[in-house]
C-alpha distance (Angstrom), angle and dihedral (degrees) to the residues before:
residue distance angle dihedral
M1 . . .
I2 3.78 . .
H3 3.80 116.4 .
R4 3.82 118.4 -152.4
A5 3.73 128.4 -166.8
V6 3.74 113.5 -104.8
D7 3.83 87.5 -127.1
D8 3.86 87.1 66.2
E9 3.86 91.4 57.5
D10 3.73 121.6 102.7
P11 3.78 106.4 -108.5
D12 3.83 88.1 -150.0
R13 3.78 89.5 65.5
F14 3.85 89.8 56.2
Y15 3.79 90.5 47.3
T16 3.81 90.3 51.2
V17 3.81 96.2 45.4
T18 3.76 91.9 51.1
R19 3.82 95.2 37.4
G20 3.75 89.7 -122.3
R21 3.78 98.4 -51.4
S22 3.80 121.9 133.9
R23 3.78 99.5 -174.6
A24 3.81 135.1 51.3
A25 3.80 118.6 -120.6
A26 3.86 90.3 -137.9
A27 3.77 106.1 61.1
D28 3.84 93.4 -178.6
L29 3.83 94.7 78.4
D30 3.72 104.3 106.6
L31 3.84 127.0 172.1
V32 3.82 95.9 -84.8
T33 3.82 99.4 41.0
L34 3.76 107.7 127.5
I35 3.83 117.8 -125.5
V36 3.83 124.4 -159.3
S37 3.74 126.1 -177.6
E38 3.85 114.8 -119.1
A39 3.84 96.6 -178.9
E40 3.73 144.1 33.4
P41 3.82 120.4 -106.4
A42 3.86 112.1 -89.0
P43 3.83 123.3 -134.8
G44 3.81 109.9 -91.6
M45 3.75 93.9 20.7
Q46 3.81 117.5 146.7
S47 3.83 110.0 -89.8
E48 3.78 94.4 -121.9
Y49 3.82 90.0 54.5
V50 3.79 91.0 51.0
K51 3.81 90.9 50.3
V52 3.81 90.9 51.1
L53 3.76 93.3 50.3
R54 3.81 91.1 49.2
T55 3.83 94.3 44.5
C56 3.80 94.1 48.1
Q57 3.80 100.5 54.9
F58 3.75 84.9 115.7
P59 3.87 123.4 35.4
T60 3.81 107.1 -69.8
A61 3.82 128.5 179.7
V62 3.80 119.2 -119.4
V63 3.82 91.1 -117.8
E64 3.84 90.0 54.0
V65 3.75 90.3 50.7
A66 3.74 90.5 51.9
S67 3.82 89.9 50.2
E68 3.78 91.8 50.6
L69 3.85 91.7 49.5
G70 3.75 91.7 45.2
L71 3.84 88.0 -131.0
P72 3.84 132.3 124.5
V73 3.75 113.5 -94.8
S74 3.79 92.1 -114.2
V75 3.77 91.2 60.5
T76 3.78 92.2 42.3
R77 3.85 90.5 54.4
I78 3.80 89.5 55.1
L79 3.80 91.6 52.8
L80 3.81 91.1 45.5
A81 3.82 92.2 49.7
D82 3.88 88.4 55.2
L83 3.75 92.7 50.7
L84 3.85 91.3 45.0
A85 3.81 92.0 51.5
A86 3.82 89.6 49.5
G87 3.81 92.0 50.9
K88 3.82 92.6 -118.2
I89 3.91 93.6 121.4
S90 3.77 137.1 24.8
A91 3.84 122.6 -142.2
R92 3.75 128.4 -155.5
H93 3.73 131.6 171.6
P94 3.85 110.8 -127.4
S95 3.80 92.7 -125.9
A96 3.81 90.4 61.4
V97 3.78 88.0 80.2
F98 3.77 90.7 64.5
R99 3.84 93.5 45.5
S100 3.76 91.4 59.8
G101 3.79 92.1 73.3
S102 3.77 101.7 -94.4
A103 3.76 118.4 137.6
L104 3.81 121.8 -94.6
P105 3.80 116.6 -114.2
D106 3.69 116.8 -87.1
S107 3.85 111.4 -90.2
E108 3.79 92.9 -136.7
F109 3.78 91.4 54.6
L110 3.88 89.6 49.9
K111 3.77 90.3 51.1
K112 3.82 90.9 52.4
V113 3.85 89.2 48.7
L114 3.86 88.8 50.9
V115 3.79 93.3 50.0
G116 3.87 89.9 47.7
L117 3.84 90.3 51.9
K118 3.76 91.5 49.2
N119 3.81 91.1 51.7
L120 3.83 91.3 55.7
C-alpha cells in the first residue's frame, strides 16, 4: 500500500466527498469511538459510505475507518456523522462499557498485558 501525504491530495476531492462541509454535525466522534454498521449499502450510495458500511461490520475505531478510506480523520468524521444521522451506523465510545456498571479489568491482568506488550 502506498501512503501519500495529505498535502498531495486534491482539495477539490475532499470538498466533493463532504459536499462542501468542513465540520461534522456529531462532535462526539473522537479517534477511538467505535463504529458498527447497522445497514447494508444501498444502490447508488456514495462509494465512501459503502466502504464505511463494509469496513464496520465489526466494531471499528474512527481512526481505523479513516485509514481504510485513505482520508483525513476530519473528512471521515463528516461522512460518519452523515451515516449516523441516517441510522446506517451506530457509534459508541469504548469507555461507555465501563460506565454501565460492569467491573473494571483486574489490575494484575492489565500488568501482565503491559509486560507482554513490552516484550514484543
